[in-house]
N, C-alpha and C positions, 0 to 999 in steps of 0.2 A: 533456492528451490530444494525441496525435500527429494532426495534421490531414492528414498524407500517409503513412498506414501502408503498409508493404510488403504487396502482395497476391501470394499464391502461386497460380499457375495450374497445375492438373494436367491433362496431356493424355495420355491413354492412346492407344496406337497399335498397329496390327498390319498389316503389309504395306500401308501407305497411301502409298507413295512418290508415287503419282499425285495425291494429295489433300493431303499434309502441308504443302506450301508455301503453299497457300491459307490453311490454319489459322494457320501461323506468321506470314504477312504480316498477317493480320487482328489478331493479338495485337500485333505490332510497331507497327501503324498507329493504335493507340488513343491518345487524348489523355492518358491517365493513364500515367505513365512509371515509377512506383515499383513494379515487379513483378519476380518471378522466375518462370521457367517450368520446371516439372518434367515431363519427358517420360518416360513409362513405356512402353517398347517390350516388348510381350508376345510376343516370339519372332519378330520379322520376319526374313524371309530375302531381302527385296528390298533396294534401296539407300536405305531410309529413314534409316539412321544417317548415311550420307554427306551426304544433303541437310540433315539437322539440323546436322551439323558445319559445313557451309558457311554455313548461316543464322547460327549462333552467332558467326561472324566479323564479322557485319554489325550487331550490336547491342551496347549497353553493359551490358544487363541480364544477370543470372546465368541461365544455362541449365544445368539439371541433367539428365543423361541416365542413365536406369536401364534396364538390359536384364534381362529375366527369361525363362526358358523359358515357352512358351505355357501359360497357366493361365486365360485368359478375361478379358474386360473388367472384371468385378467385382474380380478379384484385382489387375489392373493399377491400378485406381483406389485400392485400399487399400494399395498399396506405399509411397507417399510419406509421410514425416513432415516437416512444414514449419512454419516459424515464423509465417507470415502468415495472414490470413483466406483461406479456400479458395473458389475458384470452379471448378467442373468441369462 
């Protein structure tokens, strides 16, 4: 059994440029480092994507960005298919 399994973190977002960095730094600053981040953008029209792109340059972990037309938070949470245990 793997004692250090990869954890997939699903982060739905919609026009949260003012708050997204706080969430991203919180994820980055955890002691557990074997993670990937799946960000599902539910149709943002602010600069959320730009901030995510800049953040991705600062970490070694895999950042997956998925953009969809606005369909609501429930739909955004259900978009990702991922290999690791899920925390959302």
